[in-house]
MMTF fields as JSON, N, C-alpha, C and O atoms, coordinates in Angstrom:
{
  "mmtfVersion": "1.0.0",
  "mmtfProducer": "UNKNOWN",
  "numBonds": 171,
  "numAtoms": 172,
  "numGroups": 43,
  "numChains": 1,
  "numModels": 1,
  "chainsPerModel": [1],
  "groupsPerChain": [43],
  "chainIdList": ["A"],
  "bondAtomList": [4, 2, 8, 6, 12, 10, 16, 14, 20, 18, 24, 22, 28, 26, 32, 30, 36, 34, 40, 38, 44, 42, 48, 46, 52, 50, 56, 54, 60, 58, 64, 62, 68, 66, 72, 70, 76, 74, 80, 78, 84, 82, 88, 86, 92, 90, 96, 94, 100, 98, 104, 102, 108, 106, 112, 110, 116, 114, 120, 118, 124, 122, 128, 126, 132, 130, 136, 134, 140, 138, 144, 142, 148, 146, 152, 150, 156, 154, 160, 158, 164, 162, 168, 166],
  "bondOrderList": [1, 1, 1, 1, 1, 1, 1, 1, 1, 1, 1, 1, 1, 1, 1, 1, 1, 1, 1, 1, 1, 1, 1, 1, 1, 1, 1, 1, 1, 1, 1, 1, 1, 1, 1, 1, 1, 1, 1, 1, 1, 1],
  "groupList": [{"groupName": "MET", "atomNameList": ["N", "CA", "C", "O"], "elementList": ["N", "C", "C", "O"], "formalChargeList": [0, 0, 0, 0], "bondAtomList": [1, 0, 2, 1, 3, 2], "bondOrderList": [1, 1, 2], "singleLetterCode": "M", "chemCompType": "L-PEPTIDE LINKING"}, {"groupName": "ASN", "atomNameList": ["N", "CA", "C", "O"], "elementList": ["N", "C", "C", "O"], "formalChargeList": [0, 0, 0, 0], "bondAtomList": [1, 0, 2, 1, 3, 2], "bondOrderList": [1, 1, 2], "singleLetterCode": "N", "chemCompType": "L-PEPTIDE LINKING"}, {"groupName": "THR", "atomNameList": ["N", "CA", "C", "O"], "elementList": ["N", "C", "C", "O"], "formalChargeList": [0, 0, 0, 0], "bondAtomList": [1, 0, 2, 1, 3, 2], "bondOrderList": [1, 1, 2], "singleLetterCode": "T", "chemCompType": "L-PEPTIDE LINKING"}, {"groupName": "SER", "atomNameList": ["N", "CA", "C", "O"], "elementList": ["N", "C", "C", "O"], "formalChargeList": [0, 0, 0, 0], "bondAtomList": [1, 0, 2, 1, 3, 2], "bondOrderList": [1, 1, 2], "singleLetterCode": "S", "chemCompType": "L-PEPTIDE LINKING"}, {"groupName": "TYR", "atomNameList": ["N", "CA", "C", "O"], "elementList": ["N", "C", "C", "O"], "formalChargeList": [0, 0, 0, 0], "bondAtomList": [1, 0, 2, 1, 3, 2], "bondOrderList": [1, 1, 2], "singleLetterCode": "Y", "chemCompType": "L-PEPTIDE LINKING"}, {"groupName": "LYS", "atomNameList": ["N", "CA", "C", "O"], "elementList": ["N", "C", "C", "O"], "formalChargeList": [0, 0, 0, 0], "bondAtomList": [1, 0, 2, 1, 3, 2], "bondOrderList": [1, 1, 2], "singleLetterCode": "K", "chemCompType": "L-PEPTIDE LINKING"}, {"groupName": "GLU", "atomNameList": ["N", "CA", "C", "O"], "elementList": ["N", "C", "C", "O"], "formalChargeList": [0, 0, 0, 0], "bondAtomList": [1, 0, 2, 1, 3, 2], "bondOrderList": [1, 1, 2], "singleLetterCode": "E", "chemCompType": "L-PEPTIDE LINKING"}, {"groupName": "ARG", "atomNameList": ["N", "CA", "C", "O"], "elementList": ["N", "C", "C", "O"], "formalChargeList": [0, 0, 0, 0], "bondAtomList": [1, 0, 2, 1, 3, 2], "bondOrderList": [1, 1, 2], "singleLetterCode": "R", "chemCompType": "L-PEPTIDE LINKING"}, {"groupName": "ILE", "atomNameList": ["N", "CA", "C", "O"], "elementList": ["N", "C", "C", "O"], "formalChargeList": [0, 0, 0, 0], "bondAtomList": [1, 0, 2, 1, 3, 2], "bondOrderList": [1, 1, 2], "singleLetterCode": "I", "chemCompType": "L-PEPTIDE LINKING"}, {"groupName": "VAL", "atomNameList": ["N", "CA", "C", "O"], "elementList": ["N", "C", "C", "O"], "formalChargeList": [0, 0, 0, 0], "bondAtomList": [1, 0, 2, 1, 3, 2], "bondOrderList": [1, 1, 2], "singleLetterCode": "V", "chemCompType": "L-PEPTIDE LINKING"}, {"groupName": "ASP", "atomNameList": ["N", "CA", "C", "O"], "elementList": ["N", "C", "C", "O"], "formalChargeList": [0, 0, 0, 0], "bondAtomList": [1, 0, 2, 1, 3, 2], "bondOrderList": [1, 1, 2], "singleLetterCode": "D", "chemCompType": "L-PEPTIDE LINKING"}, {"groupName": "PRO", "atomNameList": ["N", "CA", "C", "O"], "elementList": ["N", "C", "C", "O"], "formalChargeList": [0, 0, 0, 0], "bondAtomList": [1, 0, 2, 1, 3, 2], "bondOrderList": [1, 1, 2], "singleLetterCode": "P", "chemCompType": "L-PEPTIDE LINKING"}, {"groupName": "LEU", "atomNameList": ["N", "CA", "C", "O"], "elementList": ["N", "C", "C", "O"], "formalChargeList": [0, 0, 0, 0], "bondAtomList": [1, 0, 2, 1, 3, 2], "bondOrderList": [1, 1, 2], "singleLetterCode": "L", "chemCompType": "L-PEPTIDE LINKING"}, {"groupName": "GLY", "atomNameList": ["N", "CA", "C", "O"], "elementList": ["N", "C", "C", "O"], "formalChargeList": [0, 0, 0, 0], "bondAtomList": [1, 0, 2, 1, 3, 2], "bondOrderList": [1, 1, 2], "singleLetterCode": "G", "chemCompType": "PEPTIDE LINKING"}, {"groupName": "ALA", "atomNameList": ["N", "CA", "C", "O"], "elementList": ["N", "C", "C", "O"], "formalChargeList": [0, 0, 0, 0], "bondAtomList": [1, 0, 2, 1, 3, 2], "bondOrderList": [1, 1, 2], "singleLetterCode": "A", "chemCompType": "L-PEPTIDE LINKING"}],
  "groupTypeList": [0, 1, 2, 3, 3, 4, 5, 6, 7, 8, 2, 9, 10, 11, 10, 8, 0, 12, 7, 5, 11, 8, 8, 5, 13, 2, 7, 8, 2, 9, 6, 12, 8, 12, 5, 5, 14, 12, 7, 7, 4, 9, 8],
  "groupIdList": [1, 2, 3, 4, 5, 6, 7, 8, 9, 10, 11, 12, 13, 14, 15, 16, 17, 18, 19, 20, 21, 22, 23, 24, 25, 26, 27, 28, 29, 30, 31, 32, 33, 34, 35, 36, 37, 38, 39, 40, 41, 42, 43],
  "secStructList": [7, 7, 7, 7, 7, 2, 2, 2, 2, 3, 3, 7, 7, 6, 6, 1, 4, 4, 4, 7, 7, 3, 3, 6, 6, 1, 7, 7, 5, 2, 2, 2, 2, 2, 2, 2, 2, 2, 6, 6, 7, 7, 7],
  "xCoordList": [10.437, 10.008, 10.242, 11.301, 9.257, 9.342, 10.113, 9.794, 11.105, 11.937, 11.668, 12.579, 10.419, 10.111, 10.26, 10.087, 10.576, 10.786, 9.446, 8.408, 9.499, 8.278, 7.739, 6.535, 8.612, 8.189, 7.292, 6.538, 7.365, 6.499, 5.126, 4.187, 4.992, 3.739, 3.004, 1.804, 3.703, 3.11, 3.05, 3.988, 1.934, 1.759, 1.059, 0.458, 1.143, 0.412, -0.371, 0.196, -1.69, -2.567, -3.376, -4.058, -3.317, -4.036, -5.547, -6.221, -6.09, -7.532, -7.968, -9.164, -7.025, -7.353, -6.775, -5.584, -7.604, -7.202, -6.398, -5.47, -6.745, -6.143, -4.616, -3.939, -4.094, -2.653, -1.83, -0.606, -2.479, -1.727, -1.153, -1.763, -0.003, 0.547, -0.387, -0.844, -0.662, -1.553, -0.897, 0.072, -1.442, -1.032, -1.687, -2.897, -0.9, -1.42, -2.635, -2.658, -3.641, -4.849, -5.841, -6.853, -5.564, -6.474, -6.673, -6.123, -7.457, -7.593, -7.078, -7.523, -6.153, -5.546, -4.303, -3.376, -4.3, -3.165, -2.017, -2.218, -0.846, 0.347, 0.232, 0.637, -0.313, -0.509, -1.353, -1.018, -2.428, -3.297, -2.537, -2.645, -1.782, -1.024, -0.018, 0.12, 0.679, 1.66, 0.998, 1.519, -0.139, -0.852, -1.29, -1.144, -1.825, -2.266, -1.081, -1.182, 0.017, 1.204, 1.741, 2.173, 1.711, 2.191, 1.299, 1.756, 0.034, -0.902, -0.983, -1.764, -0.182, -0.102, -1.395, -1.731, -2.123, -3.294, -2.858, -1.834, -3.651, -3.395, -3.99, -5.146, -3.191, -3.633, -4.204, -4.644],
  "yCoordList": [-12.888, -11.728, -11.991, -12.473, -11.673, -11.873, -10.706, -9.544, -11.015, -9.966, -9.8, -9.49, -10.008, -9.884, -8.437, -7.496, -8.291, -6.985, -6.274, -6.905, -4.95, -4.186, -4.466, -4.35, -4.83, -5.107, -6.332, -6.483, -7.206, -8.38, -8.046, -8.825, -6.909, -6.535, -5.377, -5.207, -4.579, -3.381, -3.546, -4.045, -3.12, -3.222, -1.975, -1.218, -1.772, -0.701, -1.346, -2.008, -1.141, -1.718, -0.579, 0.141, -0.4, 0.722, 0.663, 1.681, -0.499, -0.639, -0.464, -0.507, -0.267, -0.155, 1.136, 1.403, 1.933, 3.135, 4.123, 4.759, 4.248, 5.243, 5.178, 6.206, 3.969, 3.712, 4.079, 4.176, 4.281, 4.545, 3.225, 2.173, 3.267, 2.048, 1.531, 2.296, 0.23, -0.392, -1.638, -2.167, -2.092, -3.354, -4.457, -4.428, -5.416, -6.482, -7.154, -7.448, -7.389, -8.082, -7.207, -7.704, -5.899, -4.981, -3.734, -3.61, -2.83, -1.502, -0.459, 0.689, -0.863, 0.031, 0.636, -0.076, 1.957, 2.627, 2.813, 2.931, 2.835, 3.102, 4.507, 4.745, 5.417, 6.794, 6.824, 7.545, 6.058, 6.015, 5.5, 6.068, 4.445, 3.877, 4.885, 5.04, 5.564, 6.552, 7.727, 8.217, 8.179, 9.276, 8.871, 9.642, 7.663, 7.174, 7.032, 7.384, 6.531, 6.353, 7.701, 7.841, 8.679, 10.009, 10.664, 11.491, 10.293, 10.844, 9.967, 10.237, 8.933, 7.997, 7.248, 6.943, 6.948, 6.1, 4.657, 4.347, 3.773, 2.346, 1.911, 2.207, 1.209, 0.754, -0.634, -1.228],
  "zCoordList": [11.888, 11.127, 9.643, 9.241, 8.859, 7.417, 6.798, 7.047, 6.009, 5.408, 3.916, 3.149, 3.507, 2.087, 1.624, 2.398, 0.385, -0.227, -0.419, -0.619, -0.353, -0.607, -2.002, -2.235, -2.926, -4.295, -4.378, -5.339, -3.386, -3.346, -2.78, -2.947, -2.116, -1.451, -2.103, -1.886, -2.899, -3.496, -5.01, -5.632, -5.59, -7.035, -7.559, -6.796, -8.867, -9.545, -10.677, -11.547, -10.65, -11.663, -12.268, -11.539, -13.586, -14.206, -14.01, -14.162, -13.679, -13.491, -12.041, -11.751, -11.131, -9.708, -9.151, -9.308, -8.507, -7.783, -8.632, -8.133, -9.876, -10.773, -10.824, -10.818, -10.876, -11.005, -9.771, -9.855, -8.638, -7.414, -6.902, -7.094, -6.262, -5.674, -4.574, -3.725, -4.603, -3.621, -3.026, -3.57, -1.907, -1.325, -2.157, -2.384, -2.607, -3.469, -2.844, -1.649, -3.676, -3.244, -2.504, -2.011, -2.416, -1.725, -2.575, -3.67, -2.055, -2.645, -1.658, -1.663, -0.825, 0.15, -0.491, -0.877, -0.597, -1.234, -0.241, 0.968, -0.782, 0.025, 0.614, 1.752, -0.152, 0.307, 1.591, 2.53, 1.636, 2.809, 4.029, 5.116, 3.852, 4.958, 5.496, 6.709, 4.606, 5.044, 5.756, 6.759, 5.249, 5.908, 7.31, 8.257, 7.44, 8.753, 9.698, 10.874, 9.208, 10.054, 10.525, 11.67, 9.644, 10.013, 11.058, 11.847, 11.057, 12.035, 13.282, 14.194, 13.309, 14.443, 14.69, 15.835, 13.628, 13.737, 13.621, 13.011, 14.218, 14.063, 12.74, 12.433, 11.963, 10.642, 10.789, 9.804]
}
């Protein structure tokens, strides 16, 4: 299991997704992942 820090996977870029935290290299917001997880959807 990879134990990398969330700081290595999450970034904020003013030019992408209106400064929302995203997964590096994607346009997937942390907010979306958390909402899906709370609703028990498979991400």
